[in-house]
N, C-alpha and C positions, 0 to 999 in steps of 0.2 A: 488448496487456496487461498488463491490471499486478493490482498486492496491494491489496487494503485489506483494513483493521480493529479489533478491539478487541479490549483483554487486560484479565485484572484480575491480572496475576501473573507474573515472570518477565520484565517488562522490552517481551510481547513479539517474542519466540523465533522462534518458531511463525514468524513474517513475514519476518524475516532466512534464516529456512532457505530457505524456499519459494524467496523471489531464487534464493540460494545456489545452488537446482537445477537453476531459470530460468533462471540464467546456466551451472554445466556442461550444460545440452541447449542451449546456445545461442542460445537464446530469449533475442527484445531484449524487453525492459518498456514500455511507450510514454513512462511518467516511474517519478521513484524512487516507497518504497511508501509512502503512506500507514495508517499508526497513533495509535492514539488510545486513550487507556487507559479503560475501563470503561462508560462512553456518553462516547460526542464533546459536546465544549464550542464552540464554536461555531468556532479558530480549526481545529479537526478538520470542523467539517463544512465550514471554504471550504477545502479543499486536496480533501475530498472531492471539492468543483463543479470547481476546475482540474480535477483528473482525467478525472469525469467529459468534459469538453471538451474537454481531451487526447488521451485517447482518441476521441472522436468526431474528431477531425479526423487519427488518424492513417489 
């Protein structure tokens, strides 16, 4: 399981809320969540690519 997404306000709190819910349910994430402000920049796109590679290997 992996979490990724973008946000435009509140620092992407929804991503951290989902992570907390998964943790509470005993669901292990393949990697730390990836989030980007508004539209993904080059760093966020690279992080998403690495996340995809990690999930594919899991």
